[in-house]
C-alpha positions in Angstrom: 0.0 0.0 0.0 1.4 3.4 -1.0 2.0 6.0 1.7 -0.7 8.6 1.7 0.3 12.2 1.3 0.4 13.8 4.7 1.5 16.9 6.7 3.0 17.5 10.1 3.1 20.6 12.3 6.2 20.4 14.5 6.8 22.8 17.3 10.2 24.6 17.5 12.2 26.0 20.4 11.2 29.5 19.2 7.5 28.7 19.9 6.7 28.5 16.2 5.7 25.6 14.0 7.3 24.0 11.0 4.7 22.8 8.5 6.0 19.9 6.5 4.0 18.2 3.9 3.8 16.1 0.7 1.3 15.9 -2.1 -1.2 18.7 -1.8 0.4 19.9 1.4 3.7 20.7 -0.4 3.1 24.4 -0.5 6.5 25.1 -2.1 5.3 23.1 -5.1 1.9 24.7 -5.2 3.4 28.2 -5.0 5.8 27.3 -7.8 2.9 26.0 -10.0 0.9 29.1 -9.4 3.8 31.4 -10.3 4.5 29.4 -13.4 0.9 29.7 -14.5 1.1 33.5 -13.8 4.2 33.7 -15.8 2.5 32.1 -18.8 -0.3 34.6 -18.6 -2.8 32.1 -17.1 -3.8 34.5 -14.4 -7.2 33.0 -13.5 -5.7 29.5 -13.1 -2.9 30.9 -11.0 -5.4 32.6 -8.7 -7.5 29.4 -8.4 -4.4 27.4 -7.6 -3.4 29.8 -4.8 -6.9 30.0 -3.3 -7.3 26.2 -3.3 -3.9 25.9 -1.5 -5.2 28.5 1.1 -8.4 26.6 1.6 -6.4 23.4 2.2 -4.1 25.2 4.7 -7.1 26.5 6.6 -8.5 23.0 7.0 -5.4 21.7 8.6 -4.9 24.5 11.1 -6.2 23.6 14.6 -9.2 25.9 15.5 -8.4 26.4 19.2 -4.6 26.6 19.2 -2.5 29.6 18.3 -0.1 28.6 15.4 2.8 30.8 14.3 4.5 29.4 11.3 8.3 29.4 11.2 9.4 31.9 8.6 12.8 30.2 8.1 11.3 26.9 7.3 10.8 26.5 3.5 7.4 24.9 3.4 6.0 27.1 6.2 7.3 30.2 4.4 5.7 29.0 1.1 2.3 28.6 3.0 2.6 32.2 4.2 3.5 33.4 0.8 0.5 31.7 -0.9 -1.8 33.4 1.6 -0.3 36.7 0.8 -0.5 36.3 -2.9 -4.1 35.1 -2.7 -5.0 38.1 -0.5 -3.6 40.3 -3.2 -5.5 38.4 -5.9 -8.8 39.1 -4.2 -7.8 42.8 -3.6 -7.2 43.3 -7.3 -10.6 41.9 -8.3 -12.3 44.0 -5.7 -13.2 41.3 -3.2 -12.0 43.4 -0.2 -13.8 41.4 2.4 -12.0 38.1 1.5 -8.8 40.0 1.0 -9.0 41.4 4.5 -9.8 37.9 6.0 -6.7 36.4 4.3 -4.4 39.2 5.4 -5.8 38.8 8.9 -5.0 35.0 8.7 -1.5 35.8 7.5 -0.9 38.1 10.5 -2.2 35.5 12.9 0.3 32.9 11.5 3.1 35.4 11.1 2.8 38.1 13.8 6.2 39.5 12.8 4.6 40.4 9.4 7.5 39.5 7.2 5.4 40.1 4.1 4.1 43.5 5.2 0.4 42.6 5.3 -0.6 45.5 7.5 -0.5 48.1 4.7 -2.9 46.4 2.2 -5.1 45.3 5.2 -5.4 48.9 6.2 -6.6 49.8 2.7 -9.1 46.9 2.9 -10.4 48.1 6.3 -11.0 51.6 4.9 -12.9 50.3 1.9 -15.0 48.1 4.2 -15.6 51.1 6.5 -14.0 49.3 9.4 -12.7 52.5 10.8 -12.0 51.3 14.3 -10.0 48.3 13.0 -8.1 50.8 10.8 -7.2 53.0 13.7 -6.0 50.0 15.7 -3.8 49.0 12.8 -2.4 52.4 11.8 0.3 52.5 14.6 1.8 49.3 13.1 2.5 51.1 9.8 5.8 52.9 9.9 5.8 56.7 9.8 8.3 56.5 6.9 6.0 54.1 4.9 5.1 55.5 1.5 1.6 54.2 2.0 1.0 56.1 5.2 0.3 59.6 3.9 -2.1 58.2 1.3 -3.8 56.0 4.0 -4.3 59.0 6.3 -5.7 61.2 3.5 -7.9 58.4 2.2 -9.2 57.7 5.8 -10.1 61.3 6.3 -11.8 61.6 2.9 -13.6 58.3 3.3 -15.1 59.4 6.6 -15.7 63.2 6.0 -15.7 63.6 2.2 -12.9 66.2 2.5 -9.1 66.3 2.6 -7.5 68.0 5.6 -5.3 70.8 4.4 -2.3 69.9 6.7 -2.3 66.3 5.4 -2.6 67.4 1.8 0.2 70.0 2.0 2.3 67.5 3.8 1.9 65.0 0.9 2.7 67.7 -1.6 5.8 69.0 0.2 7.3 65.8 1.7 6.3 63.3 -1.0 6.2 65.2 -4.3 6.7 62.1 -6.4 3.8 60.4 -4.6 1.5 63.4 -5.1 2.5 63.6 -8.8 1.8 60.0 -9.4 -1.6 59.9 -7.6 -2.7 63.0 -9.6 -1.4 61.8 -13.0 -3.7 60.7 -15.7 -1.6 57.7 -16.8 0.4 55.2 -14.8 2.2 52.9 -17.3 3.9 49.8 -16.1 6.4 50.2 -18.9 10.0 49.0 -19.4 11.4 52.1 -17.7 9.2 51.5 -14.6 10.1 47.8 -14.4 13.8 48.6 -14.7 13.6 51.3 -12.0 11.5 49.2 -9.5 13.8 46.2 -9.9 17.0 48.2 -9.3 18.8 48.1 -5.9 17.5 51.6 -5.1 14.2 52.3 -6.8 13.5 55.9 -7.5 10.8 57.8 -5.6 8.8 57.9 -8.9 9.0 54.2 -9.3 8.0 53.5 -5.7 5.1 55.9 -6.0 3.9 54.2 -9.2 4.2 50.8 -7.6 1.9 51.9 -4.8 -0.6 53.3 -7.3 -0.6 50.0 -9.2 -1.1 48.0 -6.0 -4.0 50.1 -4.9 -5.6 51.0 -8.3 -8.8 49.0 -7.8 -9.7 51.4 -5.0 -9.3 54.5 -7.2 -11.3 53.0 -10.0 -14.1 52.7 -7.5 -13.5 56.1 -6.0 -12.3 58.6 -8.6 -13.6 61.5 -6.6 -10.8 61.0 -4.1 -8.2 61.3 -6.9 -10.2 64.4 -8.2 -10.0 65.9 -4.7 -6.2 65.4 -4.6 -6.0 67.3 -7.9 -8.0 70.1 -6.5 -10.9 69.6 -8.8 -14.3 70.7 -7.5 -17.0 68.0 -7.1 
């Protein structure tokens, strides 16, 4: 009789768990397959592969025990990465509720937040009008984070319909490339951008465009926010 594919959750001295598995629980292989599909342009199939892997992972996690996966263990890290990429998948198609749930799961399994889930989760919370959860999360976002000034302006606009002048002037003076990008009419992911963002020191312009591209589904839904940034009257 052949050995059935299985998984194990092994505790470590650092109070984390190493998730080892074969067959469908080999998350390194599943992540690799999804990325290969993505690279071939089979985006829907890649998204489905990632989400199926996440669903399988959720099934094996004990309900009443806190599990922190070991970042330095290859299969455990792959499991965390597949959650992260699936959360992004759902963000990009506008399923902000499921995106938020997946980012929350990721933070439960990886409290050190190696994949920086707090920033996209904050955008999810604002879209879902979960303002208390957003306020609880905001201190975990570094002051130097490029997303923070946009998050603060978006939070204010989402709740009041107006942009606080000090926050807006701060964006214009301290982050001119970010302000220019978010008020531009085009945001091409062209060869120049790809070359800049992949360099050792991406330019402020490239980093600003990367943030726009990561959050673009929101601004497609809420063009008035972008119009307000430009100073256009409603």
